[in-house]
C-alpha positions as CSV (number, residue, x, y, z in Angstrom):
1,X,91.3,110.4,91.2
2,X,93.4,107.6,92.5
3,X,93.3,106.4,96.1
4,X,96.0,104.5,98.1
5,X,95.6,101.3,100.0
6,X,97.3,100.0,103.1
7,X,98.5,96.5,104.1
8,X,100.3,94.9,107.0
9,X,102.9,92.4,105.9
10,X,101.7,89.4,107.8
11,X,103.8,86.8,106.0
12,X,107.1,88.0,104.5
13,X,107.7,84.5,102.9
14,X,104.5,84.6,100.9
15,X,104.8,84.8,97.1
16,X,101.9,87.3,97.0
17,X,100.1,90.0,98.9
18,X,96.3,90.6,98.9
19,X,94.9,93.7,97.3
20,X,91.7,95.0,98.8
21,X,88.7,94.0,96.6
22,X,87.2,97.5,96.7
23,X,90.5,99.0,95.4
24,X,90.7,96.3,92.7
25,X,87.2,97.0,91.6
26,X,87.5,100.8,91.7
27,X,90.8,101.0,90.0
28,X,90.9,98.1,87.6
29,X,87.3,97.0,87.4
30,X,86.5,93.3,86.9
31,X,88.9,93.0,84.0
32,X,92.0,92.9,86.3
33,X,93.4,89.4,85.6
34,X,97.1,89.1,84.8
35,X,98.1,92.7,84.6
36,X,101.7,93.8,84.6
37,X,102.4,96.5,87.2
38,X,105.6,98.5,88.0
39,X,106.3,99.0,91.7
40,X,108.5,102.0,92.7
41,X,110.2,102.7,96.0
42,X,111.6,106.1,97.1
43,X,115.1,104.4,97.3
44,X,115.0,104.3,93.5
45,X,114.4,100.6,93.3
46,X,111.7,99.3,91.0
47,X,110.2,95.9,90.2
48,X,107.8,94.3,87.8
49,X,104.9,92.3,89.4
50,X,101.6,90.9,88.2
51,X,98.1,91.5,89.5
52,X,96.2,88.3,89.4
53,X,93.0,86.8,90.8
54,X,93.5,83.9,93.2
55,X,90.3,82.4,94.6
56,X,88.3,85.5,93.6
57,X,90.9,87.7,95.5
58,X,93.1,90.2,93.7
59,X,96.8,89.7,94.6
60,X,100.2,91.1,93.7
61,X,102.4,88.2,92.8
62,X,105.1,87.0,90.2
63,X,107.8,89.3,91.5
64,X,106.4,90.3,94.9
65,X,108.8,88.1,96.8
66,X,111.7,90.0,95.2
67,X,110.2,93.2,96.5
68,X,110.2,91.9,100.0
69,X,113.7,90.4,99.7
70,X,115.3,93.5,98.2
71,X,113.8,95.8,100.8
72,X,114.4,93.3,103.6
73,X,110.8,93.7,104.8
74,X,109.9,92.1,108.1
75,X,106.6,90.8,109.6
76,X,104.0,93.4,110.6
77,X,105.7,96.1,108.5
78,X,103.0,98.6,107.3
79,X,102.9,99.1,103.5
80,X,101.1,101.8,101.6
81,X,100.5,101.5,97.8
82,X,99.8,104.7,95.9
83,X,98.7,104.1,92.2
84,X,100.4,106.7,90.0
85,X,98.7,105.2,86.9
86,X,97.0,102.0,85.9
87,X,100.4,100.4,85.5
88,X,102.5,102.0,88.3
89,X,102.3,101.7,92.1
90,X,104.5,103.7,94.5
91,X,105.4,101.7,97.6
92,X,106.2,103.2,101.1
93,X,107.4,100.9,103.9
94,X,107.0,101.8,107.5
95,X,109.7,100.2,109.6
96,X,109.2,100.8,113.3
97,X,106.5,103.2,112.3
98,X,108.8,105.4,110.2
99,X,109.2,105.7,106.4
100,X,111.8,108.3,105.4
101,X,110.8,111.5,107.1
102,X,107.2,110.6,107.8
103,X,105.5,108.1,110.2
104,X,102.2,106.5,111.0
105,X,100.3,106.2,114.2
106,X,96.8,105.4,115.6
107,X,94.9,108.5,116.9
108,X,94.2,107.1,120.3
109,X,94.3,110.2,122.5
110,X,92.1,112.6,120.5
111,X,89.7,113.0,123.5
112,X,92.7,114.3,125.5
113,X,93.5,116.9,122.8
114,X,96.8,115.5,121.6
115,X,98.4,112.7,119.7
116,X,101.7,111.0,120.5
117,X,104.6,111.3,118.0
118,X,106.4,108.0,117.4
119,X,109.7,107.8,119.3
120,X,111.4,106.3,116.2
121,X,110.4,109.3,114.1
122,X,111.8,111.7,116.7
123,X,115.1,109.8,116.9
124,X,115.3,109.4,113.1
125,X,114.5,112.9,112.0
126,X,115.6,115.1,114.9
127,X,118.4,113.3,116.8
128,X,119.7,115.7,119.5
129,X,117.7,118.6,118.1
130,X,114.5,118.0,120.1
131,X,111.3,119.0,118.3
132,X,109.7,121.5,120.5
133,X,107.8,124.6,119.5
134,X,105.3,125.3,116.7
135,X,105.3,123.5,113.3
136,X,103.2,123.5,110.2
137,X,101.3,120.4,109.1
138,X,100.1,120.4,105.5
139,X,97.4,118.4,103.7
140,X,96.3,119.1,100.1
141,X,97.9,122.5,100.2
142,X,96.1,123.5,103.4
143,X,98.2,124.3,106.5
144,X,97.7,124.1,110.2
145,X,100.0,125.3,113.0
146,X,100.5,122.8,115.8
147,X,102.6,122.8,118.9
148,X,105.0,120.0,119.8
149,X,105.6,119.5,123.5
150,X,107.0,116.9,125.8
151,X,104.6,114.7,127.8
152,X,106.4,112.4,130.1
153,X,109.0,110.6,128.0
154,X,107.1,111.2,124.7
155,X,106.6,114.1,122.4
156,X,103.1,115.0,121.3
157,X,101.1,117.2,118.9
158,X,99.0,119.3,121.3
159,X,97.8,122.8,120.7
160,X,96.2,123.0,117.2
161,X,95.9,119.2,116.8
162,X,92.1,119.1,117.6
163,X,91.5,121.7,114.9
164,X,93.4,119.4,112.4
165,X,91.2,116.5,113.4
166,X,88.0,118.5,113.2
167,X,88.8,120.0,109.8
168,X,89.8,116.7,108.2
169,X,87.1,114.5,110.0
170,X,89.7,112.5,111.8
171,X,88.2,110.3,114.5
172,X,89.4,108.5,117.6
173,X,91.4,105.3,116.7
174,X,91.8,106.3,113.1
175,X,95.0,105.2,111.4
176,X,97.1,108.2,110.3
177,X,99.6,107.7,107.6
178,X,102.3,110.0,106.0
179,X,102.4,112.4,108.9
180,X,105.2,114.8,108.1
181,X,106.3,118.2,109.5
182,X,106.3,120.9,106.8
183,X,108.5,123.5,108.5
184,X,109.0,125.1,111.9
185,X,107.3,128.4,112.5
186,X,109.7,131.3,113.0
187,X,112.5,129.3,111.4
188,X,116.0,130.7,110.8
189,X,118.2,130.5,107.7
190,X,119.7,127.2,108.9
191,X,116.4,125.3,108.9
192,X,116.1,122.6,106.3
193,X,113.0,122.8,104.0
194,X,111.4,119.5,102.9
195,X,110.1,119.0,99.4
196,X,106.3,118.8,99.4
197,X,104.5,115.5,98.5
198,X,103.0,117.1,95.4
199,X,106.4,118.3,94.1
200,X,107.9,114.9,95.0
201,X,105.4,112.9,93.1
202,X,105.5,115.3,90.1
203,X,109.3,114.7,89.9
204,X,108.8,111.0,90.3
205,X,106.3,110.9,87.5
206,X,108.6,112.8,85.2
207,X,111.5,110.3,86.0
208,X,109.2,107.3,85.4
209,X,108.0,108.7,82.0
210,X,111.6,109.4,80.9
211,X,112.8,106.0,82.1
212,X,110.1,103.7,80.9
213,X,107.9,105.6,78.5
214,X,104.9,104.9,80.7
215,X,101.8,107.1,80.2
216,X,100.9,108.9,83.4
217,X,97.7,110.9,83.6
218,X,98.2,114.6,84.4
219,X,96.8,114.8,87.8
220,X,98.2,114.9,91.4
221,X,97.8,111.9,93.7
222,X,95.5,112.4,96.7
223,X,95.2,110.7,100.0
224,X,92.4,109.8,102.4
225,X,93.0,110.8,106.0
226,X,96.7,111.1,105.2
227,X,98.8,114.0,106.5
228,X,102.0,114.9,104.7
């Protein structure tokens, strides 16, 4: 079972980015010097980088600066890396807290029974169609119904959110990544359905195999404390 790792881009001009030692040991073992890895982005872009050891620290380099340049990544952008195999990483970039139709936040108001939805996510994904009412949140094929309401100038997950946190073991101040609305409860025919993360990655794996003849293990990716 592969796990993802998260990094803040502290120095966009750097030729490399650190990889957590625990991830390097778990996924590659101690024999992780000078490995070629493919990095894929949901835009369809892909790059070849190398995993090397620099002063006992595993880093992605030799091509990393091209990734940053091509995606125009800025300082403090949150990056998530999901290994799809020993030779393939899927990169998600959160600009202003949003990546595509998902976002990340810090669970700072659990004691009050709600969590704030990032304004950039509301503007990006809803526009003038304000997101009130009940929606489904999904995680590993489990579903929860949560209510979105307006609190001051912000929108929040309120009713049902404490149950999500309890069931998944989410604590106060936890970083929550890949939060994505599944569908609105009591939808009509004009509602747009989003492809599930599982289906998305299965399609991506198929495209990678056909494109590069890379062997991908037959298993679905999983996340730790990640809602999608």
